[in-house]
VOGU-3710 file (C-alpha; in Angstrom, 3 decimals, decimal comma):
1> xxxxxxxxxx> 133,794/181,823/44,605  136,973/180,263/45,921  136,612/176,616/47,009  138,082/175,869/50,425  140,650/173,131/49,707  140,567/171,782/53,257  137,182/170,185/52,501  138,255/168,581/49,229  140,180/165,737/50,847  137,270/164,783/53,083
11> xxxxxxxxxx> 134,732/165,140/50,281  136,530/162,772/47,951  137,356/160,419/50,811  133,649/160,015/51,458  132,544/159,990/47,834  133,971/156,617/46,784  132,646/154,752/43,785  129,104/153,774/42,860  127,383/150,869/44,614  124,750/148,406/43,556
21> xxxxxxxxxx> 121,274/149,339/44,822  120,000/147,172/47,624  123,388/145,998/48,865  124,832/146,932/52,231  127,574/149,524/51,852  131,019/149,023/53,314  133,857/151,561/53,411  137,292/150,050/52,828  140,610/151,354/54,155  144,090/149,947/53,511
31> xxxxxxxxxx> 147,265/150,063/55,611  150,591/149,196/53,983  154,182/149,431/55,143  156,851/147,728/57,205  157,047/146,459/60,779  155,680/149,625/62,400  152,658/149,195/60,146  152,437/145,583/61,320  152,658/146,556/64,985  155,523/145,164/67,009
41> xxxxxxxxxx> 154,357/145,822/70,546  152,069/143,796/72,772  148,481/144,083/73,913  149,315/143,563/77,576  151,683/146,582/77,491  148,873/149,101/76,992  148,542/151,482/79,913  144,783/151,657/79,237  142,673/148,569/79,858  140,146/149,355/77,105
51> xxxxxxxxxx> 142,741/149,189/74,362  143,653/145,618/75,305  140,320/144,070/74,454  137,558/146,510/73,484  138,055/147,470/69,834  134,552/148,304/68,591  131,884/146,440/66,648  130,877/147,688/63,205  134,269/146,949/61,680  135,818/143,977/59,904
61> xxxxxxxxxx> 139,584/143,627/60,086  142,085/141,389/58,344  145,847/141,394/58,264  148,615/139,668/56,345  152,331/139,983/56,925  154,275/138,652/53,969  157,959/138,136/53,416  159,190/139,874/50,275  162,251/137,639/50,160  160,733/134,169/49,946
71> xxxxxxxxxx> 156,984/134,729/49,758  156,185/133,098/53,094  153,357/134,367/55,295  154,754/134,731/58,816  151,540/136,129/60,292  147,918/136,389/59,195  144,560/137,231/60,749  141,419/136,136/58,945  138,530/138,535/58,433  136,934/139,251/61,801
81> xxxxxxxxxx> 137,019/141,673/64,688  140,023/143,881/65,464  142,298/141,840/67,704  145,967/141,146/68,443  147,814/138,749/66,164  148,865/135,244/67,125  151,812/136,640/69,087  149,570/139,099/70,989  151,030/142,029/68,996  149,042/145,144/68,148
91> xxxxxxxxxx> 149,421/148,289/66,059  147,613/151,405/64,849  144,385/149,487/64,195  143,364/149,660/67,870  142,540/153,367/67,561  142,365/153,891/63,802  139,746/151,146/63,557  137,872/152,459/66,604  137,548/155,956/65,148  136,720/154,801/61,625
101> xxxxxxxxxx> 133,933/152,582/62,948  132,523/155,091/65,432  132,218/157,910/62,911  131,070/155,945/59,862  127,400/155,486/58,925  128,457/152,283/57,160  130,250/149,124/58,119  134,034/149,511/57,862  136,708/147,212/56,440  140,287/147,803/57,602
111> xxxxxxxxxx> 142,973/145,750/55,856  146,674/145,659/56,654  149,211/144,287/54,180  152,696/144,721/55,566  156,193/143,279/55,567  158,823/143,810/58,217  162,252/145,134/57,247  161,091/146,493/53,887  161,212/149,895/52,213  158,989/151,659/49,692
121> xxxxxxxxxx> 161,136/149,998/47,027  159,650/146,629/47,913  156,137/147,900/47,129  156,958/149,180/43,628  154,927/147,530/40,850  157,708/145,235/39,704  158,112/141,489/39,449  159,512/139,568/42,424  158,143/142,271/44,700  155,252/142,865/47,117
131> xxxxxxxxxx> 152,964/144,773/44,785  151,265/141,856/43,048  150,775/139,854/46,271  149,244/142,997/47,811  146,778/143,399/44,941  145,902/139,707/45,165  145,270/140,011/48,909  143,031/143,063/48,508  141,032/141,257/45,821  140,640/138,205/48,067
141> xxxxxxxxxx> 139,298/140,271/50,952  137,000/142,268/48,670  135,502/138,988/47,505  135,131/137,839/51,121  133,111/140,899/52,174  130,994/140,721/49,006  130,088/137,133/49,956  128,750/138,593/53,194  126,407/140,832/51,224  128,395/144,071/51,155
151> xxxxxxxxxx> 129,272/146,396/48,332  132,779/147,648/49,045  134,042/151,146/48,242  137,740/151,872/48,718  137,916/155,101/50,713  141,518/155,618/51,824  145,122/154,468/52,207  147,431/154,757/55,219  151,189/154,303/54,673  153,737/153,655/57,420
161> xxxxxxxxxx> 157,212/153,021/56,086  160,488/154,814/55,407  162,943/153,693/58,084  164,791/151,437/55,647  164,648/154,217/53,021  166,436/156,620/55,379  169,874/156,300/53,875  171,983/158,001/51,260  170,829/157,219/47,727  167,327/156,206/48,793
171> xxxxxxxxxx> 165,932/159,078/50,849  165,915/161,559/47,960  163,974/159,061/45,806  161,360/158,206/48,418  158,765/160,753/47,296  158,789/159,712/43,638  158,657/156,031/44,578  155,769/156,716/46,952  153,826/158,415/44,139  154,549/155,496/41,807
181> xxxxxxxxxx> 153,200/152,959/44,309  150,104/155,018/45,015  149,293/155,614/41,340  149,757/151,938/40,507  147,500/150,949/43,394  144,760/153,310/42,187  144,989/151,824/38,706  144,814/148,247/39,928  141,848/149,001/42,203  140,091/150,778/39,356
191> xxxxxxxxxx> 139,485/154,030/41,246  140,171/157,604/40,207  141,223/158,914/43,605  142,765/157,361/46,687  143,051/159,779/49,618  146,261/158,878/51,421  147,791/159,651/54,803  151,513/159,104/55,384  152,907/158,698/58,881  155,965/160,928/59,204
201> xxxxxxxxxx> 159,115/159,227/60,477  160,262/159,689/64,039  163,638/161,047/62,918  165,224/161,098/66,375  166,259/157,495/66,794  168,295/156,301/69,769  171,076/153,800/69,224  170,584/150,473/70,945  172,556/147,229/71,008  170,315/146,045/68,179
211> xxxxxxxxxx> 170,739/149,020/65,850  172,398/152,370/65,275  169,513/154,084/63,524  170,473/157,544/64,753  172,861/157,837/61,791  169,703/157,824/59,617  168,141/160,876/61,301  169,323/163,298/58,603  167,811/161,181/55,838  164,582/160,628/57,789
221> xxxxxxxxxx> 164,293/164,404/58,052  164,746/164,659/54,262  161,909/162,176/53,682  159,688/164,093/56,113  160,390/167,407/54,345  159,738/165,957/50,897  156,492/164,274/51,979  155,272/167,406/53,761  155,958/169,447/50,602  154,128/166,849/48,494
231> xxxxxxxxxx> 151,114/167,012/50,829  151,117/170,801/50,499  150,705/170,485/46,734  148,506/167,385/46,488  145,118/167,707/48,271  144,637/163,913/48,196  147,815/163,345/50,246  148,199/164,239/53,913  150,960/163,681/56,475  150,685/163,262/60,227
241> xxxxxxxxxx> 152,324/165,694/62,643  155,864/164,900/63,701  156,287/161,490/65,316  159,275/162,649/67,379  157,244/162,323/70,590  156,317/158,671/69,981  158,191/156,313/72,273  159,981/153,193/71,136  159,892/150,040/73,238  163,484/150,823/74,271
251> xxxxxxxxxx> 162,549/154,353/75,386  159,872/153,089/77,746  161,812/150,110/79,026  159,621/147,459/77,388  162,728/146,175/75,597  166,461/146,472/76,226  167,311/146,486/72,524  164,310/147,593/70,422  164,759/151,287/69,642  162,845/151,104/66,335
261> xxxxxxxxxx> 159,357/149,817/67,069  156,850/151,942/68,922  155,244/151,087/72,248  151,638/149,921/72,301  150,531/153,319/73,635  152,421/155,098/70,833  150,752/152,916/68,188  147,436/154,019/69,677  148,481/157,682/69,401  149,680/157,221/65,810
271> xxxxxxxxxx> 146,419/155,511/64,834  144,431/158,434/66,175  146,667/160,938/64,335  146,182/159,104/61,055  142,424/159,303/61,488  142,508/162,974/62,456  144,363/163,789/59,248  141,976/161,755/57,109  138,862/163,282/58,682  139,856/166,739/59,941
281> xxxxxxxxxx> 136,249/167,901/60,231  134,725/164,790/61,819  137,168/163,692/64,459  135,045/165,050/67,284  131,841/166,295/65,720  129,905/162,978/65,344  128,537/163,543/61,852  127,290/160,180/60,616  125,092/161,618/57,867  128,064/163,662/56,617
291> xxxxxxxxxx> 126,194/166,951/56,244  128,887/168,831/58,187  126,570/169,379/61,111  126,858/167,706/64,509  124,296/164,909/64,878  123,735/165,745/68,559  122,629/169,311/67,807  120,449/168,085/64,975  118,808/165,526/67,240  118,204/167,895/70,135
301> xxxxxxxxxx> 117,032/170,785/67,971  115,292/168,891/65,196  113,253/171,371/63,152  114,501/174,274/65,280  118,049/174,862/64,071  118,201/178,643/63,899  121,303/180,285/62,463  123,057/180,383/65,811  122,460/176,698/66,451  123,406/175,848/62,882
311> xxxxxxxxxx> 126,753/177,533/63,404  127,208/175,627/66,642  126,258/172,370/64,951  128,752/172,870/62,147  131,672/174,137/64,231  133,161/173,822/67,699  135,234/170,702/67,111  137,747/171,220/69,933  138,132/168,036/71,975  140,123/168,542/75,191
321> xxxxxxxxxx> 140,098/164,920/76,351  140,650/163,536/72,811  137,827/161,012/73,166  136,208/161,734/69,804  133,385/163,865/71,265  133,587/167,645/70,902  133,716/169,778/74,067  130,602/171,681/72,918  128,670/168,403/72,832  129,921/167,191/76,216
331> xxxxxxxxxx> 129,056/170,550/77,784  125,524/170,205/76,428  124,749/166,723/77,738  124,188/165,737/81,349  126,867/163,493/82,801  129,503/164,130/80,119  132,769/165,802/81,124  134,897/167,458/78,388  138,012/166,885/80,502  137,449/163,146/80,993
341> xxxxxxxxxx> 137,201/160,552/78,210  135,499/158,208/80,719  132,881/160,559/82,148  130,734/157,762/83,547  133,594/155,973/85,324  133,338/152,749/83,365  137,073/152,120/83,662  137,314/152,054/79,852  139,136/154,752/77,909  137,150/156,568/75,180
351> xxxxxxxxxx> 133,906/155,187/76,636  132,133/158,538/76,130  132,167/158,036/72,369  130,395/154,667/72,499  127,882/155,821/75,116  126,968/158,866/73,021  126,566/156,785/69,855  124,182/154,428/71,672  122,071/157,346/72,813  122,020/158,821/69,322
361> xxxxxxxxxx> 120,677/155,496/68,073  117,832/155,820/70,585  118,985/152,945/72,780  120,192/152,669/76,335  123,969/152,698/76,567  125,326/149,307/77,600  129,012/149,473/78,370  131,595/147,009/79,559  132,896/148,434/82,813  136,001/147,724/84,859
371> xxxxxxxxxx> 136,172/147,964/88,623  138,955/150,468/88,221  139,114/152,244/91,586  139,131/150,146/94,751  138,810/151,818/98,145  140,398/150,111/101,135  138,118/150,318/104,175  139,682/147,864/106,606  141,841/144,795/106,710  139,002/142,619/105,493
381> xxxxxxxxxx> 137,016/144,827/103,109  137,677/146,629/99,840  135,016/148,307/97,700  134,841/149,328/94,072  132,279/150,127/91,398  131,159/148,691/88,089  129,643/151,971/86,975  126,492/152,259/89,137  126,923/148,788/90,639  128,805/148,813/93,930
391> xxxxxxxxxx> 131,191/145,936/94,553  132,280/144,795/98,004  135,219/142,397/98,272  135,649/140,675/101,643  138,746/138,661/102,432  142,398/139,075/103,491  143,584/141,513/100,824  147,310/141,907/100,330  147,217/145,135/98,313  145,277/146,951/95,620
401> xxxxxxxxxx> 146,688/147,960/92,246  144,850/151,156/91,332  146,409/151,780/87,912  144,584/149,036/86,044  141,744/148,076/88,344  143,202/144,827/89,632  142,945/143,649/93,200  145,806/141,501/94,453  145,063/138,904/97,121  147,407/136,762/99,136
411> xxxxxxxxxx> 146,806/133,924/101,562  149,065/134,302/104,562  147,244/131,820/106,773  149,143/128,726/105,701  148,118/125,882/103,477  144,338/126,115/103,947  142,355/128,003/101,248  140,845/131,359/102,201  137,481/132,465/100,843  136,840/135,883/99,331
421> xxxxxxxxxx> 133,208/136,904/98,969  132,347/139,451/96,277  128,880/141,016/96,518  127,128/143,398/94,104  124,576/146,075/95,028  122,549/145,137/91,936  122,528/141,806/90,082  125,132/141,644/87,325  123,979/139,877/84,151  127,426/138,922/82,912
431> xxxxxxxxxx> 130,581/139,108/84,985  134,041/138,518/83,548  136,784/137,719/86,041  140,394/137,733/84,833  142,861/135,865/87,046  146,630/136,082/86,685  149,664/135,041/88,680  148,761/131,388/89,165  151,735/129,067/89,596  153,025/125,888/91,217
441> xxxxxxxxxx> 149,917/123,868/90,298  147,764/126,128/92,472  144,072/126,438/91,781  141,292/128,989/92,302  137,783/127,725/93,024  134,435/129,483/92,536  130,946/128,706/93,773  129,338/129,484/90,388  129,864/127,730/87,051  131,752/129,649/84,368
451> xxxxxxxxxx> 132,940/129,445/80,790  136,534/130,173/79,792  136,726/133,273/77,580  140,474/133,350/77,178  143,309/131,326/78,637  147,022/130,749/78,352  148,192/127,324/77,279  149,194/126,617/80,877  145,720/126,842/82,391  143,325/123,958/83,021
461> xxxxxxxxxx> 139,618/124,262/83,825  138,236/121,560/86,082  134,619/121,893/87,160  134,360/125,180/89,058  138,136/125,527/89,423  141,056/126,669/87,315  144,512/125,174/87,780  147,902/126,612/86,845  150,853/124,489/85,799  154,066/124,090/87,717
471> xxxxxxxxxx> 156,676/126,836/87,255  154,299/128,907/85,147  152,562/132,254/85,494  149,167/131,205/84,217  146,228/133,478/83,516  142,626/133,135/82,368  139,480/135,193/81,776  136,249/133,573/82,913  132,618/134,490/82,179  129,932/134,013/84,841
481> xxxxxxxxxx> 126,327/134,179/83,675  123,852/136,148/85,756  121,962/137,524/87,316  124,846/137,290/89,778  124,413/138,804/93,230  127,381/137,224/94,974  130,501/135,264/94,037  132,712/133,281/96,383  136,361/132,874/95,364  138,604/130,405/97,153
491> xxxxxxxxxx> 142,305/131,275/97,029  144,832/128,521/97,873  147,528/128,821/100,475  150,905/130,482/100,110  150,155/132,225/96,829  149,300/135,718/95,565  147,067/136,344/92,589  145,540/139,296/90,745  141,838/139,595/89,930  140,173/142,001/87,495
501> xxxxxxxxxx> 136,376/142,304/87,476  134,426/143,425/84,401  130,722/143,562/83,704  128,322/144,699/81,021  125,963/147,227/82,619  123,481/149,881/81,543  125,028/153,346/81,863  122,591/155,747/83,605  120,921/158,229/81,287  118,260/158,308/78,588
511> xxxxxxxxxx> 118,546/158,160/74,788  118,688/161,601/73,202  115,311/163,239/72,635  114,134/166,327/70,878  114,260/169,595/72,780  110,471/169,754/72,955  110,405/166,401/74,738  113,123/167,457/77,151  111,338/170,699/78,009  108,126/168,839/78,780
//
C-alpha cells in the first residue's frame, strides 16, 4: 500500500521525542531569522482590535534579538504571554502562537531568536556567529520551562530570512546553507527530525528612499525556486505560498521609507500561513486528540459515528472566514456563521475559535467583547453592545468611529466639564475603558474607582481621575470592577477624546452535549 506523503510531515511534527511519565507535556516551536522574523511593525497599527491585545492563553512565549556583530542584546522578552516588545513591535507570533495554542492538546512554547540585517550565513555553525548563542538561548528557555514542571518536546522550526541573501554570489548558495543550519540545529537539540517551514520571500520589492531592494527581485525569485524544489523533495520541509501580496509599511503608508518590513496585518497573515503549512490537516478541523477526526463531530455523535459521519468528521476542512473553524462545523452549530469569524459579535476577530474550544471543554464561553458598533439615535444618545449586554451612552457626542469600536466625545460648552453617563442592560463584572487623546494637562474623571491596566509614560492617575501631560497625546486603559450597572465619565472643556469599552461576558449558548442529550 502506498503511504500518502502529505500526512508524513504532520505525523512526525506531532510525534516528538519521549517524555518522562508524570510530567506535563509542552510542545516547543522555534522561529529564527532576520528583522521580518523579529517583527518591525507596531501593535497599534493592526486593523483588528483583537490582534492588539488578545493573544491566547495556553502558550508561553519568549524572544531575543541579538546583534551578530558585537553580541549585544537590543531587545528581549522574558518567558510569559505573547505580547509586543518594549517598543510595541509585533510579528508573526500574534497569529502563529494563537493557532498553535488553540489546536494543541498540550501547552505550547514559542521561541524567537532573531537578528536584524542578517542572512542565513550568520546562522551557520561557525565561530563568531549566531549559531552558538542561539543554541545557548534555546537551552536556557528549555531549562526555564522544565523548572515550571514541563517536559519539552521540540516539534517544529519556522525560518524567515533571505532578503540579505538575495544578491549575486549568495542566492545560489542559500539552499545548501539553509540545510546546513537545519541539520546542525537538529544535532545540537538531539532530535532526529525537525519539521521546518520557510517563509518565501516577497520578491517584488518597491524602492524607497531607504533602500533599492527591487534590484534583488531576480535573486529573491531564485531563492524561492530553490526552496520550493527542496520542499518538493524533502517531506520535512515546507514553504509558504508566495508572499508577493504581503504589504510593507511603505505600501500601506505606515512609513515613508520602510519598503522592507511588513505591516502588522501582513505579519498576522504570514503567521497564519506558516501554521497552515505546518498543520495542513488541522488548521480548521479542531482535532486536539490528533486522531484525524473533528472533535465536534466526535462530541456530538459520541458512540454513534456511522461511516457517513466518520467521513464528515475526518474531512470537510474548508474554512471560508479563515477563523480556524471548518465551515462544516459552523454550519452544524447554532449561532456560528461560516462567513463571519466573529459570529457572536464580540468585536474580536477569530472569536469563534475560542468560543468553540470553551464549549468543547464543557464550559460556558467567556469572551472579552468590544463595543464595536455604535448606533447614533439623537444628539444626546448613542447605543452599542457588549455581546448580549446593551450599552447606552448619554452625553454630547462629537462623532463615532465605527472601524475600531471607539466613541469620540468633545466638549463644546466651554470650560465646564460635561458628564457622560454609560448604562448597561445587565451588570458587567469587569469593564475595561481605554482613553486616548488626552493633552494639555486635561483630566477625565469617573464616579467609580479603577485600576490602571496599561498607561503611557505621560499619564497620571489621581484618585478617580486620570491626567495627561502638557503637549502630549496621553492614553491609558483602566479596569473597573463590577458588578457595574452605570458609569459616569466627566470630560473637561475644550478637548476631544476617544473611549473604547471592553468587557468580559458570557457568550450565549450551552457547552456541547451528546446528540442524545440534544434530542431530549
